[in-house]
N, C-alpha and C positions, 0 to 999 in steps of 0.2 A: 301219495305220490312223492317222487324224488324231490320235488321243490318245497315239500312240507305243506302243500296246499290240500285240504281234505276234499274228497270228491264232491261233497254238497256245496262247495264254494266255486266249483267249475261250471261255467255256462257255456256249452259247446257252441261253436260257430262253424259248422262244417266238420270236416275230419281233422284238420290240422291247426286249429287255432280256437281260442276260447276267451271268454271274459271272465274276470274274477269277481264273485260277489263279496265284497268287503265285509258285509254284515255277517257272512257265515265263516269268517276266518277267526281262529282262536285268538285271543289276547297274545301279543307277541312276548316271548320270553327272552328276547335278545334285542341288541341294537348293534347292528353290523358296522363294519368300517366302509366308509365311503370313498371310493377311488374315482377321480375324475379324469377322463381322457380328453385332451385338447391337442393342438397342433400349431405348427408354424403357419404363416399365412398361406392359403391355397394357391395352387398354380395349375395350368392345364396338364401338368405332368402328373397330378393326383398324389395325395398324401396318404390316404387309407386309414382315416380316423376311426371310421366305423369297423372296418375290418380289423384294426388293432384292438378295439374294444371287445370285439367278439373272440379274437384269438386269446386276449388275456383272460377273459372269463373261462373259456375252456381250459386254459393252461393252469388257472388256480384250482379247478376241479381235479386235474391231473396230478398236482402235487398235494392232494389231499385236503383242499380247503372247500368249505361250503359256500358257494358263490352264486350271485344271480346278476344277470345282465339287464340294464335299463336303458332303452334307446328311444329315439323319437320315431314317429311315423313318417314315412316319406310323403311328399306332396306330388300330386299329378303334374304340376307345372314343370319342374325340373325333369321328371321322368320322360316327358314328351318333348323337353326342350334341349337342354345342353348338359346339365350337370349329371343326369342319371339317377338311379334309385338310391336307396339308403338302407340296404340289407346286407352290406359287407360284400366279400368277394373271395373267389378261390375256395380254399378249404376252411374260411372263417366267415361263415354266413349264417343268418337267421333265416328260418324256412317257415311257411313256403314263400320263397323270394317273390314270385310273381303276384301272389295275393297281397303281400305286404306293400309292394310297390304300387299296386293298383287301388282297388276299392277297400280292401282289407275288410274291417268290420263296419265300415260306414261312418266312423267318427267324424271324419272331415265334412261329409255330406250333412251330418247332423248340425255341425258348427255352421256350415254355410247357410242351412235352412234357418237355424235360429237367428243368425245375423240378419238375413234378409227378411225375416218375419218382422224384426224390430223396424227395419227400414220401411216396410209395407205399412206398419201400424202408425208410423210417424207421418208418411205422406196421407194416410187415410184420415188421420186426425186433422191435418190441415185442410183436406178437402171438405170435411163436414163441419167447418165453421172455425177451427183453430182457437178453441176455447183457452188454450194455454199461452195465446199471445206469441206464438213462435215468429221470430223474425226470418223470413225465407232467405235473407242474405247470410244468416248465421246458423245454417243447417250444417252440422259437421259429420253426421252419420252417413257414410257411403254404403254401397253394397260390395258384396265379395263373390269371387268365383275361384275355385282351385284350379286354375289354368293360367299360364302366361298369355296375356292378350293385350297388347299395347293400345288397341283400338278403344279399350274400355277406360283408359286412364281419365279421360275427361269426356262426359257425355251431357247432353240435354235430354231431359225426359218429361214425360207428361205432355207430350205434343198432341194435337189432334182434336182440341176442342175442350169445352167445359167438362163434359163427362169424364175426361182423363185426369183431372186434377190441375194443379197450378204448375206451369212449366217452370223448371230452374236448372241451373248447372250442378252437376254432381260428378260421380265416377265411380270406378270399381278399384278395390284393392284385391290382392291374391288372398285366399282363406287363411293362409298361415300368418299374415299380417293383422287379422282380425283381433280386436280386443277380447273377443269371446275365446279365441284360442288361447291367449294369455291367461284369461280368467280361468278356463278349464284346467290349464297346467299349473295354476297357482292355488286354487281353491282347496280347502281342507276336506270338504264333503259336499253333499248335495245341497244342504241348508246354506252352507257359505256360499256356494256357487250361485244360488238364487239371490241371495243378499247382494252379492257383488254384481250380478247382472242388473239388478235395480238401480245401481249407482252409476251406471253408464251415462255419460253426458252426450245427448244426441243433437242438441241444438241450444240456441241462446235467445232470449227475448231482446227487445230493443234497449232495455236497460242492462243488457249483458248478464243478466241472471241466467244460470243454466236451467235447462229442461232435462230431466232424467228419464230413463226407460221406465222407472216406477211411476212417474207422472203419466205415462201412457198406458199403465197398467199391463205391461208386456212381460215382465220378468217371469211370472208363474207359467205362461205358455212356453217361453223359451227354455225354462228348466225342464218342462215335459219333453221337449225335443232333445234335450241333452242328458236325460236320465240314464240311458245306456252308455252313452259316449263317455261319461265320466268314470265308468269302470275300467280298470287296466286290462290290456290284452295280453294273454299268455300265448307264447309260441316257444320254439326251441331252436337251438343251434344245430349244425350238421352233426355235431357230437352228442346230440340229445341232452343238452343242458338247458335249463330254463331261462327264458328272456321275457321281460315285460316291455312291450313296445307301445307307447301311449303318449299322445300329444305330439305336436310338431312344429312349433314356431321357428322360422328361419332366425339366424342370429345376425344377419346383416340388417334386417328391417324389423326385428322383434327380438325376444330375449333368449332364443336359441337352445332351450333345454327341454327335456322330457317332463312329464307331469310330476309334480310334487307328490301326488297320490301314489303314483307307481313307485317312485323312489322311496317314500316312507314304507309302503307296503313290503318292498324288497329288503330293506333294512330290518324289518321284524321277522323275516324269513331266513335271511342268510347271514353269514359271518362277514362276507365281503361283497359289496355291491359295486359293480363297475358301470359307470354312466358316462356319457359324453356331452360336450357342448359344442355347438356348431361352429363351423369355419375356424379361423385361427383364435389364438388365446387373447388377441387384442379385442375380439368381439365376444365369442362364446364364453371364454373362461371368465372374462371381466364381469359379464352379465351373470353367469353362474354364481359368482362371489358376491356381487353387489345387489343383484335382484333376487335370485332364487334362494340362495342361502339366508339372505336377510328377511324375506317375506315368509318362507316355509320353516325357518328355524333349523336349518341344517348347517353343516360344516364339513369340509373335506378333510379326510385323514391322509390322503396322498394324491399326487397329481402326476399323469403321464403326458409328456409332450412329444407328439409324434412328428418325426422328420424324415425326410427321404434324401438320398444322394441327388436324385434327379431335381427335386424342388430346390435344393440348396445351389445346384448349378444354375438353375434359372435365375435365382436371386443373385447369382454371381455374374450374370450377363450372357449366359449361353442360350441359344435358341433352342426350341423344343425338338427340332430335327436333328440336332447334334448331341442330345442328352445321352445317347448310347456309347459315346466315346469317352475314355478315361480323360479326366481333367481334375486332378487334385487341386490346382490353383483355383479354379472356379468354385470348388466345394468350399475351399478356405475362404474365398471372397464373399460367397453367399451366406456363410455362417453368421454374418452380422445380424441376419434375421432371427436365427436361432438364439443369439446372444441376447437380443432385445427382449425376446419372449420370456427367457429365463430371468432376466433382470426384473421385468414387469411382474412376474409371478412372485418374485421375491418381495414385492411391495405389499403383498397380501399375507406375507409371512410364510410362503410355501417355497420349498426347493424341489423342482420337478425331476422326474427321472426321464430322460430322453430315450424313446423308442425309435430305433432306426428300422423303419419298415423296408424290408429287403426286396430289390428288384434284381432280376437275373443279370442286368447289365452292369450292376454294381461292382467295382473292383475292390479287392482287399485294401489297397492303398487309399481309396476313397473313404471306405469305412473306418479305417485306422485314423484318418485325420479328424473325422466327427468325434470319435472317441477321445482323442488328444484334445480337441477344442472344448468338448464338454467338461472335461476335467479342469481345463483352464478357466471356464465359466463357473466353476464351483459345483458341478454335479457329475453324474455318470451317464454314459450312453450304453444301450444293450442293443445288439443285433437281434432282430425278430424275423423269423421265417414262417409266420402263421399262415400267409396266403398260400404257400405251397405245402406246408406240413400240418396245418391246423394248430390246435393247442400245443402240440409237441414242440412246434418251432417258437413258442413263447414262453417256455418253462422258466428260462432264466429271468425273463422280465417279471414273471409272476412271483418268483421268489424274492427279488429285489423290492418290489412294490409292496408285497405282503408284509415284509419287514418294516418298511417305511410306514405302512398303514397302522401296524401294530404299535409302532412308536407315537403315531398321531402327529398332528400339526399344532402344537400349543400356541404358537404365536400368530395364528390365523386371525385376520381381522379385515373387514371390508375397507375399500379404498377411502371412503369419506363417511363422516358421521351423518345420521339423520337429520341433525338440526342445522346443516350447511344449507345456505340459500340455493334454490334450484339452479340459478345461472352459475354459481361457484362450483356445483356438482358437475355441471357439463364442462366447465373449464378445466376442472381437476382431472376428469378422464382424458380430455384432449391434450393436456400438458403432460400428464404422468404416464399415460398408456400410449398415446399416439405420437408424444414428443413434439407437439405443435409449438411453434414459436409465437403464434398470434391466433387468438380465438375470437372470431368476429360474430357477435350476437346482435343484430341489427335492432334498431330502436323499437320497432313494432313487436319483435320477438321478446325482447327484454321486457317490454310493458306487459305482454301476456303472461310471461312467467311471474311477474310481480303481482298481477291480478290473482293468479292460482295460489301463489304464496299467501296473499291475504285471505283467500278463501278457505284456507286451511289445508292446502295440499302441499305445503313446502317440505314436509317431512319425508316425501315419498322418493324412491331412487329414480335415476334417470336411465333410459334405454336409448342408446345412440344407434341411429340407422346410418350406416356408412358402408362404403365399399369393402369387401372382404379381402381384396387382393393386396392391399397396401396398409401401412400404418397411417398413411395420409389419406385424403379424400380423392387423390388421383390414382386410378387403378394401375397405371403404368410405372408408378414409383416404386420399384422393387427394392429389396435389401432392408435397409433400416433409416429411412429418411428422418430428418429432424429439422426443426426450425421453420417448418411449413405453416401455411395459414389453413384453418378449419373454420369454415363458415356455416353457422346454423341457419339453414334456409327456412325451417318451419318447426314448430313444436306442436305436439298433440297430447292432450291430457286423457290418459286411460285410468279414470277414476276407479272403475271397477277393478281393474287388474292392480292398481296401486302403483303406477309409475307414470312418468312423462316421457314421451317419445321425442328425441331431438333429431330432425332429419338433417343431415349434413351433406354438402356437395350435391352431386347429381343423382343420388341414390333414388330408386323408384319403388314404391310399395306395390306396384303392379309391374311385374317384369315382362319383357317381350320374349318372343321366340327368336333363335339365332337365325342366320341366313339359311342354314341347312339343319332344321330341327331333328332331334332323335326320332320323332314321330314317323318320319319318312322311312324309318328302317324297322319299325315294329310291325309284326304281322303275325297271323295264324298260319302254321304250315299245314300240310295235308292231313296230319294226324290230330289237328285241333289244338296243338300246343303253341305257346307264345314264343316267338323268336324275336331277337333284337332288344330285349329288355335287359338292362344292366344297372 
């Protein structure tokens, strides 16, 4: 096959997608260059990070490079909510777009089932005598569902009498926020996956000692449900180039990167691997560097920072309805957001290449000012037309980025060391990346962090859960706010995944649907084809 994958390693899932049997792959004879695609803060105008990733991968092939694309799987929640799917757009898409955006190969359903199996076994253990001495007030394992549903954020279950168990308060998170999603995306192999599943903390006893999934004897059955989900999914772009689409944690409430297994597989098959990190660089790229690279032993060789004229105008104070009108001054004003991301990436030892994702309403003068400002900020900006032209529209970007990847990033380093206290890691991200003037860690949260530190979890990285729309915790504060206050409302230990989640501001780990959800416009036409999915 063109991707270098032998036929015996391909497990077909229908006509257009497959799983990769990792055991049937030959020992890799290469270690490709890793290219991360990230972006400025997202706006309703759209930035096109996935579209740019697809276009760049296709363009690398067009200039004679052996490349492979690694993307996340989309969640059903945003597909039927507001954000839309995650398969790219225009002439820069991965196919089959409808299947990728819907049930795909069932990975998310497997994660949902494994997560809820653990929840069921936990409640079943309590029902049948609670031999582990679980304190019902300190059960921390919720249930999950891959759909936006605010009604499930807080629930009381086991009502209806003795036969239904012990009533208690709980709730649901969206599947992409499940620790099992994070574990699947960070595990080395099936054995490592099972070991990590066993380390999940589900509850605490009255003496505050943790109860783990392995104490419930749940990890082996959970691994059975995930044995196929851990295998990367192979699809292709519209230009028939290989793509591995696997795993899908959100970057605003989780770590925002595709699976490490898929990334390492691609690095062994291709000379250049293009991957993305969710939302803006303040979330996705920071977590890619500080969590994925740290845990999976990876390092980026080059970074692409996607920006659009439209998004910069919004950051410059222009309303969405007026984005089609030329406004060079607004682009210049909004470029403070671009500059902040460039500066932040520099703290990891990376100088990104700015990819200007072209829209038909962009004027030459607006594009010129982005090029001018990028040079002023210490890098270069390349105009890309991959949405309209496919890989041909991103060849200049491919040449620039391939040259940077070949040179590598010798100064790359995570933002903070492993041995820094957990509270200081949170404060470091808030101050260095978000530019907070004050980091509020309430006494109860600080005490919890100290307890985890004492229990041996102090070396793990932190995963910040924060709005994606702003550097601050206020989604309306566009541009490059600084000196603001970041309040850590809650912390959660993901002992199996290997990080601590810090929930900041009003961010929710179970989103709600918007006033007019996309689901209202998705339907089957007279020919049985799906309409309205994007």
